[in-house]
C-alpha positions as CSV (number, residue, x, y, z in Angstrom):
1,M,-33.4,11.1,20.0
2,P,-29.5,11.0,20.5
3,K,-27.8,14.5,20.7
4,S,-25.7,13.5,17.7
5,L,-28.7,13.4,15.7
6,L,-30.3,16.8,17.2
7,T,-27.1,18.3,16.7
8,L,-27.1,17.1,12.7
9,N,-30.6,18.3,12.2
10,S,-30.0,21.7,13.7
11,M,-26.9,22.0,11.1
12,S,-29.3,21.3,7.9
13,H,-26.9,18.8,6.6
14,P,-27.7,16.9,3.6
15,N,-30.1,14.0,3.8
16,T,-29.2,12.5,0.1
17,I,-26.6,10.7,-1.5
18,A,-26.4,13.6,-4.3
19,G,-26.4,16.0,-1.2
20,W,-23.6,14.7,0.7
21,I,-21.1,14.6,-2.3
22,D,-21.9,17.8,-3.0
23,W,-21.2,19.0,0.8
24,A,-18.3,17.0,1.0
25,E,-16.6,18.2,-1.9
26,Q,-17.0,21.7,-0.8
27,Q,-15.9,20.8,2.8
28,F,-13.0,18.7,1.5
29,T,-11.7,21.6,-0.7
30,D,-11.7,24.2,1.8
31,A,-9.9,21.7,4.0
32,E,-7.3,21.1,1.5
33,L,-7.3,17.5,1.9
34,F,-4.9,15.4,-0.1
35,Y,-5.8,12.3,-2.0
36,G,-2.9,9.4,-2.4
37,H,-4.0,6.8,-0.1
38,G,-6.2,4.7,-2.5
39,T,-8.3,7.2,-4.0
40,S,-7.5,10.0,-6.4
41,D,-9.8,12.9,-5.7
42,C,-12.5,14.3,-3.8
43,I,-15.6,12.5,-5.3
44,S,-14.3,8.6,-5.2
45,E,-13.0,9.4,-1.6
46,T,-16.4,10.3,-0.7
47,I,-18.1,7.6,-2.3
48,Y,-15.6,5.3,-0.4
49,L,-16.6,6.7,2.5
50,L,-20.3,6.6,1.9
51,S,-20.3,2.7,1.2
52,H,-18.8,2.2,4.6
53,A,-21.3,4.4,6.4
54,L,-23.9,2.7,4.6
55,K,-22.8,-0.8,4.5
56,T,-22.9,-1.1,0.9
57,D,-20.7,-1.6,-2.1
58,F,-18.7,1.1,-4.0
59,E,-21.7,1.5,-6.3
60,L,-23.5,2.4,-3.3
61,S,-26.2,-0.5,-4.4
62,G,-29.3,0.5,-3.1
63,F,-29.4,3.9,-2.6
64,E,-30.3,6.2,-5.2
65,G,-29.0,9.7,-5.4
66,D,-32.2,11.7,-4.6
67,T,-33.1,8.8,-2.0
68,R,-33.7,10.2,1.5
69,L,-31.7,8.7,4.2
70,T,-32.4,7.7,7.8
71,E,-31.3,9.8,10.7
72,E,-29.0,7.4,11.7
73,Q,-27.3,6.8,8.2
74,N,-26.8,10.8,8.1
75,A,-25.2,10.7,11.3
76,S,-23.0,8.2,10.3
77,I,-22.0,9.6,7.0
78,H,-21.5,13.0,8.9
79,S,-19.4,11.3,11.5
80,L,-16.9,9.9,8.9
81,L,-16.7,12.7,6.8
82,Q,-16.2,15.1,9.3
83,M,-13.4,13.0,11.0
84,R,-11.6,13.0,7.5
85,I,-12.0,16.8,7.5
86,D,-10.9,17.5,11.0
87,K,-8.0,15.1,11.3
88,K,-7.0,14.5,7.7
89,I,-6.7,10.8,8.6
90,P,-6.7,8.8,5.5
91,A,-9.8,7.3,4.6
92,A,-8.5,3.9,4.9
93,Y,-7.7,4.1,8.2
94,L,-11.4,5.6,9.2
95,V,-12.8,2.4,8.3
96,N,-9.9,-0.1,8.8
97,E,-9.7,-1.4,5.1
98,A,-8.2,-0.9,2.1
99,W,-8.2,-2.8,-1.5
100,F,-5.0,-4.1,-3.4
101,C,-5.3,-6.3,-5.9
102,G,-8.7,-6.4,-6.0
103,L,-8.3,-7.8,-2.5
104,P,-9.5,-6.4,0.8
105,F,-7.1,-5.8,3.6
106,Y,-7.5,-4.6,7.3
107,V,-5.2,-1.6,8.1
108,N,-4.8,0.4,10.9
109,E,-2.2,3.0,11.6
110,N,0.7,0.5,12.3
111,V,0.8,-0.3,8.6
112,L,1.1,1.8,5.4
113,V,-2.2,2.3,3.3
114,P,-1.5,-0.4,0.3
115,R,-1.3,1.6,-2.8
116,S,1.8,0.4,-4.8
117,P,1.8,0.0,-8.7
118,I,3.6,-3.2,-7.8
119,A,-0.3,-4.7,-7.8
120,E,-0.2,-4.7,-11.7
121,L,2.9,-6.6,-11.9
122,I,1.2,-9.4,-9.4
123,E,-2.2,-9.3,-11.5
124,S,0.2,-10.1,-14.6
125,E,2.1,-12.6,-12.8
126,F,5.3,-10.8,-13.3
127,Q,5.1,-11.3,-17.1
128,P,7.0,-10.8,-19.1
129,W,9.9,-10.3,-16.9
130,I,10.2,-13.6,-16.0
131,K,8.7,-17.3,-17.4
132,R,5.7,-18.1,-15.4
133,S,6.9,-21.8,-15.2
134,S,9.8,-20.6,-13.4
135,I,8.1,-18.9,-10.3
136,H,8.3,-21.1,-7.6
137,S,8.7,-18.9,-4.4
138,I,8.7,-15.3,-4.0
139,L,10.1,-13.4,-1.1
140,E,8.6,-9.9,0.2
141,I,10.8,-7.7,2.0
142,G,8.6,-5.1,4.2
143,T,5.5,-6.7,4.1
144,G,3.6,-4.2,6.4
145,S,-0.1,-5.1,6.0
146,G,1.0,-8.4,3.8
147,C,-1.0,-6.9,0.7
148,I,2.1,-7.5,-1.8
149,G,3.1,-10.9,-0.4
150,L,-0.6,-12.2,0.1
151,S,-1.6,-10.8,-3.4
152,C,1.2,-12.9,-4.9
153,A,0.2,-15.8,-3.2
154,Y,-3.4,-15.2,-4.3
155,Y,-2.8,-14.7,-8.0
156,L,-0.2,-17.3,-8.5
157,K,-1.8,-20.2,-7.0
158,D,1.3,-22.7,-6.9
159,V,3.7,-20.4,-5.4
160,L,5.2,-20.4,-1.7
161,V,5.7,-17.0,-0.4
162,D,8.0,-15.8,2.5
163,A,6.9,-12.0,3.7
164,V,9.3,-10.4,6.2
165,D,9.3,-7.2,8.3
166,I,10.7,-5.8,11.0
167,D,7.8,-4.3,13.0
168,D,5.8,-6.6,15.4
169,R,2.9,-4.2,15.0
170,A,2.9,-4.9,11.3
171,I,3.6,-8.5,11.5
172,E,0.2,-8.7,13.6
173,I,-1.7,-6.9,11.0
174,S,-0.2,-9.2,8.3
175,L,-0.8,-12.4,10.0
176,K,-4.5,-11.1,10.6
177,N,-4.9,-10.6,6.8
178,R,-3.2,-13.9,6.0
179,E,-6.2,-15.5,8.1
180,N,-8.8,-13.4,6.3
181,L,-7.7,-14.6,2.8
182,N,-7.2,-18.3,3.6
183,L,-3.4,-18.2,2.8
184,E,-2.0,-19.7,6.1
185,K,-0.6,-22.9,3.7
186,R,1.7,-20.7,1.2
187,V,2.4,-17.7,2.9
188,N,5.1,-17.6,5.7
189,I,5.3,-14.4,7.7
190,I,8.7,-13.8,9.1
191,K,10.4,-11.2,11.5
192,S,13.5,-10.3,9.8
193,D,15.4,-7.1,9.3
194,V,15.5,-7.4,5.7
195,F,17.3,-10.9,4.7
196,S,19.0,-11.3,8.4
197,A,16.5,-14.2,9.5
198,L,16.4,-16.1,6.2
199,G,19.7,-17.9,6.1
200,D,20.7,-19.1,3.0
201,K,17.1,-19.4,1.2
202,K,16.9,-18.3,-2.0
203,Y,13.7,-17.3,-4.3
204,D,12.8,-16.9,-7.9
205,V,11.2,-13.2,-7.2
206,I,12.4,-10.8,-4.5
207,V,9.8,-7.8,-4.5
208,S,9.6,-4.9,-2.1
209,N,8.1,-1.6,-1.4
210,P,10.4,-0.4,1.4
211,P,10.8,2.8,3.1
212,Y,12.4,5.1,0.7
213,V,11.6,8.9,1.8
214,S,14.2,11.3,2.8
215,A,14.2,13.1,5.9
216,E,13.8,16.2,3.7
217,E,10.8,14.9,1.8
218,Y,9.3,13.2,4.9
219,H,9.0,16.8,6.8
220,S,7.4,18.3,3.4
221,L,4.7,15.8,3.1
222,P,0.9,16.6,3.8
223,D,-0.7,15.7,6.9
224,E,-2.2,12.7,5.7
225,Y,1.4,10.7,5.5
226,K,2.0,11.9,9.3
227,H,-0.7,9.2,10.4
228,E,1.1,6.4,8.7
229,P,4.0,4.8,10.5
230,E,7.3,6.6,10.2
231,I,9.1,3.2,9.9
232,G,7.4,2.5,7.0
233,L,8.1,5.3,5.1
234,T,11.7,6.5,5.8
235,S,15.0,4.9,6.2
236,G,18.2,7.1,6.5
237,E,18.9,10.8,5.9
238,D,18.8,9.9,1.8
239,G,15.8,7.4,2.5
240,L,18.0,4.7,0.9
241,D,19.5,2.6,3.9
242,C,17.1,-0.2,3.5
243,V,17.6,-0.2,-0.2
244,R,21.2,-0.2,-0.3
245,V,20.9,-3.6,1.9
246,I,18.3,-5.1,-0.7
247,L,21.1,-4.5,-3.4
248,T,24.0,-5.4,-1.8
249,E,22.5,-8.8,-0.5
250,A,19.7,-9.4,-3.0
251,A,21.9,-11.5,-5.2
252,E,22.7,-14.2,-2.5
253,H,19.1,-15.0,-2.0
254,L,18.2,-15.2,-5.6
255,N,18.1,-18.4,-7.9
256,D,19.2,-18.5,-11.4
257,C,17.3,-16.1,-13.4
258,G,15.7,-14.8,-10.5
259,I,14.7,-11.2,-10.6
260,L,14.5,-8.2,-7.8
261,I,11.8,-6.0,-8.3
262,V,11.8,-2.7,-5.9
263,E,9.8,0.5,-5.4
264,V,11.7,3.5,-4.6
265,G,9.0,6.4,-6.0
266,N,10.2,10.0,-5.8
267,S,13.8,8.6,-4.8
268,Q,14.6,7.4,-8.3
269,S,16.9,10.4,-9.4
270,I,18.5,10.1,-5.9
271,L,19.2,6.2,-6.5
272,E,20.4,6.8,-10.0
273,K,23.1,9.2,-9.0
274,T,23.9,7.1,-6.0
275,F,24.3,4.0,-7.8
276,P,25.3,5.1,-11.4
277,D,26.9,1.7,-12.0
278,I,23.6,-0.4,-11.8
279,P,21.7,-0.6,-14.9
280,F,18.1,-0.3,-13.6
281,M,15.1,-0.8,-15.4
282,W,12.5,1.2,-14.7
283,L,9.1,-0.4,-15.5
284,E,6.2,1.3,-16.8
285,F,2.5,0.8,-15.5
286,E,-0.7,1.0,-17.6
287,Y,-2.5,2.5,-14.6
288,G,-0.1,4.9,-13.4
289,G,2.5,4.7,-11.1
290,S,6.4,5.0,-11.3
291,G,9.5,4.6,-9.2
292,V,9.7,1.1,-9.7
293,F,12.9,-1.1,-10.9
294,L,13.7,-4.5,-12.1
295,L,17.5,-6.1,-12.0
296,E,18.4,-9.6,-12.9
297,K,20.7,-11.6,-10.5
298,D,23.7,-11.3,-12.8
299,Q,23.1,-7.4,-12.8
300,L,23.2,-7.6,-9.1
301,I,26.5,-9.9,-8.8
302,N,28.2,-7.8,-11.8
303,Y,27.4,-4.8,-9.4
304,I,29.0,-6.3,-6.4
305,D,32.0,-7.9,-8.4
306,Q,32.6,-4.4,-9.6
307,N,32.4,-2.7,-6.2
308,G,33.8,-4.9,-3.8
């Protein structure tokens, strides 16, 4: 018997689904794990990891709560759960998969774990904020894993999408996900520092979940966030350097009646204080989430005109 199985058996770990869920709830609580990378609590995170260890779906199909598991299955479960505890690595990185808009995305520590409330806007095809018949092109800024841009193309079947990122490692992941979703014909993935490589291209919707975490907030984040690429989280001392560029240049890349949608999360109050003259519309979400604003092209032009 492999040494790992001997060790596992000698520690009298659980050997049923119900037992592992109870074990994880206690161990995860003692380790003070943080949930915010695709799951919201201990139970859902445990089930997420169990499904991968047992190679089944999130309903744990084929496994009753009291069904005795094999030694190999128990060892696989223990390995995943213990790594989550010891290293505080987000579950998505442990299994190299995250779900966004009902779609699976390959992820590793070179990209953020997909979790934006913008998913709700994509699934509703950005209604009622812009006429569906007016959406022919979309730009995503800071694509990372590609989750937002690729989901836009998946749900809006006739729309062309450009997705940009400055990081070569992120571009590699987004290209992999584009291939996995068979969206090569309608999604262009471009290396660009915000708008720098786009020339005079214009879009009906510009959407972004850019880095927006301030330096102070970053240092206070739970350990799980330190496994994510800092370039995807922070942007200058106040976190708004990238957002400033977007606000200044987006109008030049929007078609008439186009809209800009940007997530700034906890930096909402800082953004409002920094740009008191911009009439941000803060969107509400049925399934939770906040800190996402919408602006129309004319509003961006007015801001630029007033501020030189």
